[in-house]
C-alpha positions as CSV (number, residue, x, y, z in Angstrom):
1,M,0.0,0.0,0.0
2,I,1.2,3.4,-0.9
3,K,1.7,6.1,1.8
4,K,2.0,9.9,1.6
5,N,5.0,11.5,3.2
6,E,4.1,14.2,5.7
7,I,5.0,17.2,3.6
8,T,2.6,20.1,2.8
9,R,1.8,21.2,-0.7
10,Q,4.2,24.0,-1.7
11,K,4.6,26.4,-4.6
12,L,8.0,25.9,-6.2
13,F,7.7,28.4,-9.1
14,D,5.5,31.2,-10.2
15,G,6.7,33.3,-13.1
16,D,8.0,33.6,-16.7
17,E,8.2,30.6,-19.0
18,Q,11.9,31.0,-19.8
19,E,13.0,31.2,-16.2
20,R,11.4,27.9,-15.2
21,L,13.5,25.8,-17.6
22,K,16.7,26.8,-15.7
23,E,15.4,26.3,-12.2
24,I,16.7,23.5,-10.0
25,F,14.4,22.6,-7.1
26,E,15.8,20.9,-4.0
27,I,13.2,18.6,-2.6
28,E,14.0,16.2,0.3
29,N,17.7,16.4,-0.6
30,Q,17.1,15.7,-4.3
31,N,17.8,18.1,-7.1
32,I,14.9,18.1,-9.5
33,K,14.4,20.0,-12.8
34,L,11.2,20.5,-14.8
35,I,12.7,18.3,-17.5
36,N,12.9,15.3,-15.1
37,F,9.1,15.0,-14.9
38,Y,7.6,17.1,-17.7
39,N,6.9,14.1,-20.0
40,N,5.4,12.0,-17.2
41,P,1.7,12.8,-17.0
42,L,-0.1,11.2,-14.0
43,R,-2.1,8.9,-16.2
44,D,1.1,7.0,-17.1
45,L,1.7,6.2,-13.4
46,K,-1.3,3.8,-13.8
47,K,1.0,1.4,-15.7
48,E,3.6,1.4,-12.9
49,I,1.6,1.0,-9.7
50,D,-1.6,-0.9,-8.7
51,G,-5.0,0.6,-9.3
52,E,-5.8,0.9,-5.6
53,S,-2.7,3.0,-5.0
54,F,-3.3,5.1,-8.0
55,D,-6.9,5.8,-6.9
56,T,-5.6,6.7,-3.4
57,I,-3.2,9.3,-4.8
58,V,-6.0,10.9,-6.9
59,R,-8.5,10.9,-4.0
60,E,-6.1,12.1,-1.2
61,N,-4.9,15.1,-3.4
62,G,-8.3,16.0,-4.7
63,F,-7.2,15.8,-8.4
64,N,-9.8,16.0,-11.0
65,V,-9.8,14.0,-14.3
66,K,-10.5,15.7,-17.6
67,N,-11.4,13.3,-20.4
68,S,-10.7,15.3,-23.5
69,F,-8.8,13.6,-26.3
70,I,-6.3,12.4,-23.8
71,E,-7.1,11.7,-20.1
72,K,-5.6,14.4,-18.0
73,Y,-5.4,14.9,-14.2
74,V,-5.5,18.4,-12.9
75,S,-5.1,20.2,-9.6
76,E,-7.6,22.7,-8.0
77,E,-5.9,25.5,-10.1
78,G,-6.4,23.4,-13.3
79,L,-2.7,22.7,-13.6
80,E,-1.8,19.3,-15.1
81,I,-0.4,16.7,-12.7
82,H,3.0,15.1,-13.5
83,Y,5.1,12.6,-11.5
84,L,8.7,11.5,-11.0
85,K,9.8,8.2,-9.6
86,K,13.2,8.4,-7.9
87,D,14.7,6.2,-5.2
88,D,11.5,4.3,-4.4
89,L,9.6,7.6,-4.0
90,I,6.9,9.1,-6.2
91,Y,7.0,12.9,-6.4
92,L,3.8,14.6,-7.7
93,F,3.8,18.0,-9.3
94,S,1.2,20.3,-10.8
95,Y,2.4,22.5,-13.6
96,G,1.2,24.7,-16.3
97,E,0.3,28.1,-17.6
98,F,-1.9,29.7,-15.0
99,Q,-2.4,33.0,-16.8
100,P,-1.0,34.1,-20.2
101,G,2.8,34.0,-19.8
102,R,2.6,33.1,-16.1
103,Y,3.6,29.5,-15.2
104,M,3.1,27.9,-11.9
105,L,4.7,24.7,-10.4
106,F,3.6,23.1,-7.2
107,L,4.9,20.1,-5.3
108,E,1.6,18.3,-4.6
109,G,3.0,15.4,-2.5
110,I,5.5,12.6,-2.1
111,Y,4.6,8.9,-1.8
112,H,6.5,5.9,-0.8
């Protein structure tokens, strides 16, 4: 069974699109860049963990699913959810354009 680490949701970035590509975020002693998780939408995590754990992640974080052409999970701000698996941990991020030219990135949670 998957368990959430006791960290609170935190805003990592809020600003211009160009700046975000250079940022390195230190999370739990790991250096993480946007490029590490950008191509990992949450729907792909379904292939790597069991269904019950996946449903727990979606439910505990209050993510919504949008079934457009491609299934997409979003945060309360409407930002797409991405994940990164590293050292037996699953890091969840919400990221996207919040307003024209303004991008936001949140650490939503960490699971083990």
